N, C-alpha and C positions, 0 to 999 in steps of 0.2 A: 590827697585832697583833689588834685584834678580829676581823678578816676570817679570820684562820688561826684562832682560837677557834672561829668560826662554822662553819667548814668541818669542823674537827674535831668538833664537836657533831653536826653533821649527819651526817657518817661514822658516828659511834657510834650515833645514833638509828636511821639506816636499816639498820644491822648488827644491832641490836635487834630491829627489827620483821621482818628476815628470819629471825633465829634463833627468833623467837616463832613466826612462820608454819612455819618447819620443824618445830617440836615440834608443833605443833597438827595439822599434815598427818599426821605419824607417828601420832599417838593416832588420828586419824580414820582411818587405814588400818589401824592393828593391830585385829585381830577381838577381840571379846568372846567367850573360848572356853568360856565357863561351866565345867560339869562334865566335860566332854568332853576326856580326854587326848590329847596331841600328841606325836609322837615324830620328832625328826630322827635318819634312819639314814644313817651314814657308811660306805659300803662300804671296807673296808681288806684288803689282802694285801700277801704279800713284806714289805719294809722298813717299810712305812706311809708311803711318801713322799707328802706333803701332808696327811696325818693331822693333824699339829699345827696346821698352818695352818688348816684347814677347821674344827677342832673349836674353836680359839681364836675364829675369826670367829663362830661359832655361841654361844659363851660372850660375846662382846662384845654380840651382839644381846639374849641373855637378860639380861644387865647391865643395858642401857639400857632394860628393859620393853618391847622391841618384839616379843619372842615369850616364851611361856611353853611350854619343850618339854624333854622327857628325850632327851639325846642318847645314841644308841644306836650303838656302833661294831660294825659287822658284820663278824666275823672270818671271811673268805674264806681263810685259809691264811697268817696272818702267822707269819713266821720269828721267831726268840728278840729279834732288835733291835726289831722291829716290834711284839711284845707288850710289850716294855720300854717303848716309847715310849707305848702305848695305857694301860698300868699307870700310868705316871707322869700322864698326863692325867687319868686318873680319881682320881689322888690329890689333884691340884691344885683340883678343883671338886666339888661335889655334883651329882648329876643326870646323871653321865655313866658309863654303864654299857658293858661288853664282852660281847658276845653271838656265838656261833658262828652263821654264816650258815644252817645248815642247822636251827636251832632259833628262828630269828627269828620266824616266824610263830608258834609256840607261845608265846615271851615276849610278844609284843604283844598275843594274844588273852588271856592269863594276867593282865597288868598291866592291860589295859583293862577 
């Protein structure tokens, strides 16, 4: 019985060290952005296939403090279904915006 407990404790301790190392490595690789704004531009057209998956992935990164960025959905011709998906994504989280592709440069220089 003592051997089983010792093995379990060793596994938990090693897992804890790996988790701590992973967190420290993530913080080490995450740059300090200071006052410089960062934008993640997600091009979208048609029905917005893959849009939800991409934005949710970026939101996950932002939620874990691995990045601090504004997520810009670049509308390159979204149809009504794609626009509805983009609007739903904007309603779920702050820092997600929709911008027409042709005005993207203007948006980034205006906000930066």
